[in-house]
C-alpha positions in Angstrom: 0.0 0.0 0.0 1.3 3.4 -0.8 0.2 7.0 -0.2 -1.2 8.9 -3.1 -0.3 12.5 -3.6 -3.4 13.6 -1.7 -2.8 12.9 2.0 -6.4 12.2 2.8 -6.4 9.2 0.4 -4.6 5.9 0.4 -4.3 3.8 -2.7 -3.6 0.1 -2.9 -1.7 -1.7 -5.6 -4.9 -2.1 -7.7 -5.4 1.6 -7.6 -8.4 1.5 -5.2 -8.7 4.8 -3.3 -9.5 4.9 0.4 -10.5 8.3 1.7 -11.4 9.3 5.2 -13.9 6.4 5.3 -12.2 3.1 5.0 -13.7 0.5 2.7 -11.1 -2.3 2.7 -11.4 -5.4 4.9 -7.7 -4.8 5.8 -8.5 -1.3 7.0 -10.3 -0.5 10.2 -10.7 2.3 12.7 -8.9 1.2 15.8 -10.0 4.0 18.1 -13.7 4.4 18.6 -13.1 7.0 21.3 -11.5 9.6 19.0 -12.9 13.1 19.2 -13.6 15.7 16.6 -9.9 16.5 16.6 -8.4 13.4 15.1 -9.3 10.0 13.6 -7.2 6.9 13.5 -7.4 4.2 10.8 -5.4 1.1 10.2 -4.5 0.1 6.7 -2.8 -3.3 7.0 0.6 -2.4 8.4 0.2 1.4 8.3 -1.8 3.5 10.7 -3.1 6.9 9.6 -3.7 9.6 12.1 -5.8 12.4 10.5 -6.1 15.8 12.1 -9.8 16.7 11.5 -10.3 20.1 13.2 -10.0 22.5 10.3 -6.8 24.5 11.0 -5.7 21.9 13.5 -4.5 24.3 16.1 -2.6 22.9 19.1 -4.3 22.6 22.5 -3.8 20.2 25.4 -6.9 18.3 24.2 -5.2 17.7 20.8 -1.9 16.6 22.5 -3.8 14.1 24.6 -5.8 12.8 21.7 -2.6 12.2 19.7 -1.0 10.5 22.7 -4.0 8.1 22.9 -3.7 7.4 19.2 0.0 6.7 19.5 -0.7 4.4 22.4 -3.0 2.4 20.2 -0.5 2.3 17.3 2.3 1.3 19.6 0.4 -1.7 20.9 0.3 -3.3 17.4 2.6 -6.3 17.1 4.9 -6.7 14.1 6.3 -4.3 11.6 4.2 -1.1 11.3 4.4 2.5 10.4 2.3 5.6 11.2 1.4 8.5 8.9 0.0 11.8 10.2 -2.1 13.8 7.8 -4.8 16.5 7.7 -8.3 16.4 6.5 -8.0 20.1 5.5 -6.2 20.7 2.1 -5.2 24.2 3.2 -3.8 23.6 6.7 -1.8 20.7 8.1 -1.6 22.7 11.3 -1.9 26.4 12.0 0.1 26.3 15.2 -0.9 27.0 18.7 -4.5 27.9 19.3 -3.8 31.5 20.5 -7.5 32.2 21.1 -7.6 29.3 23.5 -4.2 30.1 25.0 -5.0 33.8 25.7 -8.7 33.6 26.1 -11.0 33.6 29.2 -12.3 30.1 28.5 -9.3 27.7 29.0 -11.5 24.6 29.0 -12.3 24.7 25.3 -8.9 23.1 24.5 -8.2 21.5 27.8 -6.2 22.7 30.8 -3.6 25.4 30.0 -1.2 24.7 32.8 0.1 21.3 31.5 0.2 22.2 27.8 3.9 23.0 27.4 5.1 20.0 29.4 2.7 17.6 27.6 3.4 19.1 24.2 7.2 18.7 24.7 6.7 15.1 25.9 4.7 14.3 22.7 7.4 15.9 20.5 10.0 13.7 22.3 7.8 10.7 21.9 7.5 11.2 18.2 11.2 11.7 17.7 11.9 8.4 19.5 8.8 6.5 18.3 9.7 2.8 17.8 8.4 2.6 14.2 8.7 4.7 11.1 6.6 7.9 11.2 5.7 10.1 8.3 4.2 13.6 8.3 2.1 14.0 5.1 2.2 17.8 5.1 -0.4 18.9 2.6 -0.8 22.6 3.5 0.4 25.3 5.8 2.3 24.1 8.9 2.9 27.0 11.2 4.2 27.3 14.7 3.0 30.1 17.1 
């Protein structure tokens, strides 16, 4: 199985496209508990984490959802890889959610206090993840 040029689609050897909804028997959603921020699908020996919240701005809630997805992927036995993509063709990620970070309602994106520590732990985890990881960057990828 290989990635097509559009990160929201996968294509098998026969040229069958799989978009956000998986239609192959070898492909299944492995995390039923995913929020409106991400989805996780398994395509044989490749898991695809898709950021699904428009501009995909970083919050504590997003960091925790990604950690949950990585826990699920890491529990898979045998050779495996993980791809992170965005459902928005314009934005992979538009950086930190500054409205959440500076706003009066910190609960929209989770607790503010642990964000920096949890974000840095996630970054370290991705760098040392025990399987190949690919960022299918299809649009703007900003940091704030």
